C-alpha positions as CSV (number, residue, x, y, z in Angstrom):
1,M,-81.7,71.1,101.3
2,P,-78.2,68.6,100.8
3,S,-76.2,68.3,103.0
4,H,-72.5,69.6,102.8
5,K,-69.8,67.0,104.1
6,K,-66.9,68.2,105.7
7,I,-63.4,66.3,107.0
8,L,-60.3,67.6,109.0
9,V,-58.1,65.5,109.2
10,I,-54.8,66.3,111.4
11,G,-51.0,65.2,110.4
12,Y,-47.9,65.7,112.1
13,V,-46.7,66.0,108.7
14,W,-48.2,66.7,105.1
15,P,-49.0,63.0,103.2
16,E,-46.3,62.8,100.3
17,P,-47.8,60.1,98.4
18,N,-43.8,59.5,96.7
19,S,-41.6,59.5,99.7
20,S,-44.0,56.8,102.0
21,A,-46.3,54.2,101.5
22,A,-47.7,55.8,104.8
23,G,-48.4,59.5,102.9
24,S,-49.8,57.4,99.9
25,H,-52.2,55.1,101.5
26,M,-53.6,58.9,102.9
27,M,-53.3,61.0,100.0
28,N,-56.2,58.1,97.8
29,I,-58.0,58.9,101.6
30,L,-58.6,61.7,100.8
31,C,-59.1,61.6,97.3
32,T,-62.0,59.0,98.1
33,F,-63.8,61.7,100.3
34,K,-63.3,64.1,97.1
35,A,-64.2,62.1,95.1
36,Q,-67.4,61.5,96.8
37,D,-68.1,65.1,96.8
38,W,-66.7,65.3,100.6
39,Q,-65.2,68.7,101.1
40,V,-61.7,68.0,103.3
41,E,-59.6,70.0,104.9
42,F,-55.5,69.3,106.0
43,A,-53.5,70.7,109.0
44,T,-50.8,70.2,110.3
45,P,-48.1,71.7,112.3
46,A,-45.4,71.1,109.9
């Protein structure tokens, strides 16, 4: 039975890859998880 890999990332603001290096880095991390078939959820109070 395949395991379902899930990750929940909670950030202060939405990652904006075109606005900052931190946003670009976060998007790279999220894309890496997606490429490895993880279900990625991102939550923010913003």
